[in-house]
C-alpha positions as CSV (number, residue, x, y, z in Angstrom):
1,X,-5.7,-18.0,5.3
2,X,-6.0,-14.5,3.8
3,X,-8.4,-12.2,5.4
4,X,-9.4,-8.6,4.5
5,X,-11.0,-6.1,6.8
6,X,-12.2,-2.7,5.6
7,X,-12.6,0.3,7.8
8,X,-13.0,4.1,7.5
9,X,-16.5,4.3,6.1
10,X,-19.2,6.6,7.4
11,X,-21.4,9.5,6.8
12,X,-19.9,12.6,5.2
13,X,-21.3,15.7,3.6
14,X,-20.9,16.3,-0.1
15,X,-17.5,17.8,-0.8
16,X,-15.9,16.1,2.2
17,X,-13.3,13.4,2.4
18,X,-12.8,9.9,3.7
19,X,-10.0,7.5,3.8
20,X,-10.8,3.8,3.6
21,X,-8.4,1.2,4.9
22,X,-8.1,-2.4,3.9
23,X,-6.1,-4.5,6.4
24,X,-4.8,-7.7,4.9
25,X,-3.8,-10.6,7.1
26,X,-2.3,-14.0,6.3
27,X,-0.2,-13.0,3.3
28,X,1.9,-10.0,2.2
29,X,0.0,-7.3,0.5
30,X,3.0,-6.6,-1.6
31,X,2.5,-9.9,-3.4
32,X,-1.1,-9.1,-4.4
33,X,-3.1,-6.9,-6.6
34,X,-5.6,-5.2,-4.3
35,X,-8.6,-3.4,-5.5
36,X,-11.6,-1.4,-4.3
37,X,-15.1,-2.1,-5.6
38,X,-18.3,-0.5,-4.6
39,X,-21.9,-1.6,-4.8
40,X,-25.2,0.1,-4.5
41,X,-28.1,-2.1,-3.4
42,X,-29.7,-3.7,-6.4
43,X,-26.9,-2.7,-8.8
44,X,-23.9,-4.4,-10.1
45,X,-20.6,-4.2,-8.2
46,X,-18.4,-1.4,-9.8
47,X,-14.7,-1.3,-10.0
48,X,-13.2,1.8,-8.4
49,X,-9.4,1.4,-8.2
50,X,-6.6,-1.1,-7.9
51,X,-3.0,-1.3,-7.2
52,X,-1.0,-3.9,-8.9
53,X,1.6,-6.2,-7.3
54,X,4.4,-4.0,-8.7
55,X,2.7,-0.9,-7.4
56,X,1.1,0.8,-10.4
57,X,-2.5,1.9,-10.0
58,X,-5.5,1.9,-12.2
59,X,-8.8,3.7,-11.7
60,X,-12.3,3.0,-12.8
61,X,-14.8,5.5,-14.1
62,X,-14.0,9.0,-15.0
63,X,-16.0,10.2,-12.1
64,X,-13.4,9.0,-9.6
65,X,-10.3,9.9,-11.5
66,X,-8.6,12.9,-9.9
67,X,-10.7,12.5,-6.7
68,X,-9.8,9.1,-5.4
69,X,-6.2,7.8,-4.7
70,X,-5.3,4.3,-3.9
71,X,-2.1,3.6,-2.0
72,X,-0.3,0.8,-0.2
73,X,1.8,0.6,2.9
74,X,3.7,-2.7,2.9
75,X,5.0,-2.4,6.4
76,X,1.4,-2.2,7.7
77,X,0.2,-4.7,5.2
78,X,-2.6,-2.4,4.2
79,X,-4.1,-0.6,1.2
80,X,-5.9,2.7,1.4
81,X,-8.4,4.6,-0.7
82,X,-8.3,8.3,-0.2
83,X,-11.6,9.8,-1.4
84,X,-11.9,13.6,-1.8
85,X,-14.6,15.9,-3.1
86,X,-17.2,13.2,-2.4
87,X,-20.4,13.3,-4.3
88,X,-23.9,11.9,-3.6
89,X,-23.2,9.3,-6.3
90,X,-20.3,7.9,-4.3
91,X,-22.7,6.5,-1.7
92,X,-22.2,2.7,-1.7
93,X,-20.8,-0.2,0.2
94,X,-17.1,-0.3,-0.6
95,X,-15.3,-3.6,-0.7
96,X,-11.6,-4.4,-0.9
97,X,-10.4,-7.4,-2.7
98,X,-7.0,-9.1,-3.1
99,X,-5.7,-11.4,-5.7
100,X,-2.4,-13.3,-5.7
101,X,-2.7,-15.0,-9.2
102,X,-0.7,-13.8,-12.1
103,X,-3.8,-12.5,-13.9
104,X,-4.9,-10.5,-10.8
105,X,-2.4,-7.8,-11.8
106,X,-3.0,-8.3,-15.5
107,X,-6.7,-7.8,-15.3
108,X,-7.2,-5.7,-12.2
109,X,-10.6,-4.2,-13.1
110,X,-12.4,-7.5,-13.1
111,X,-13.9,-8.9,-9.9
112,X,-13.1,-12.4,-11.1
113,X,-9.4,-11.6,-10.8
114,X,-9.7,-11.5,-7.0
115,X,-10.0,-14.5,-4.7
116,X,-10.3,-12.7,-1.3
117,X,-12.9,-10.1,-0.3
118,X,-13.6,-8.1,2.7
119,X,-17.1,-7.6,4.3
120,X,-17.5,-4.1,3.0
121,X,-17.8,-0.7,4.6
122,X,-20.7,1.7,4.1
123,X,-20.0,5.2,2.7
124,X,-22.9,7.6,2.7
125,X,-22.6,11.1,1.2
126,X,-25.3,13.5,2.2
127,X,-26.3,16.8,0.7
């Protein structure tokens, strides 16, 4: 059974950095597309970034491009999201998701491409 566990969230001042971790168990992370989504209470879940099975990455809104970096460490079976220059608007619960289907890597920005989700980690950016 595949399980995902996020960590690394917390409270940070605007302009600061955080690194989120997504620990995958039960199956190799190298066989999956793994993504980060975020959600603000009462709003739709938003795609942030994904790393495809073959290692290429894709990012969501222009607001995170150049500030967030997704990476994978196969020997640790983990995926990370390095977040720099954090803004107030980055405040959300961040979820990692993994998909092992062929279309998971083909359509990495869609939540429906992923079968496994973590419980989420809160990121709060203060002024």
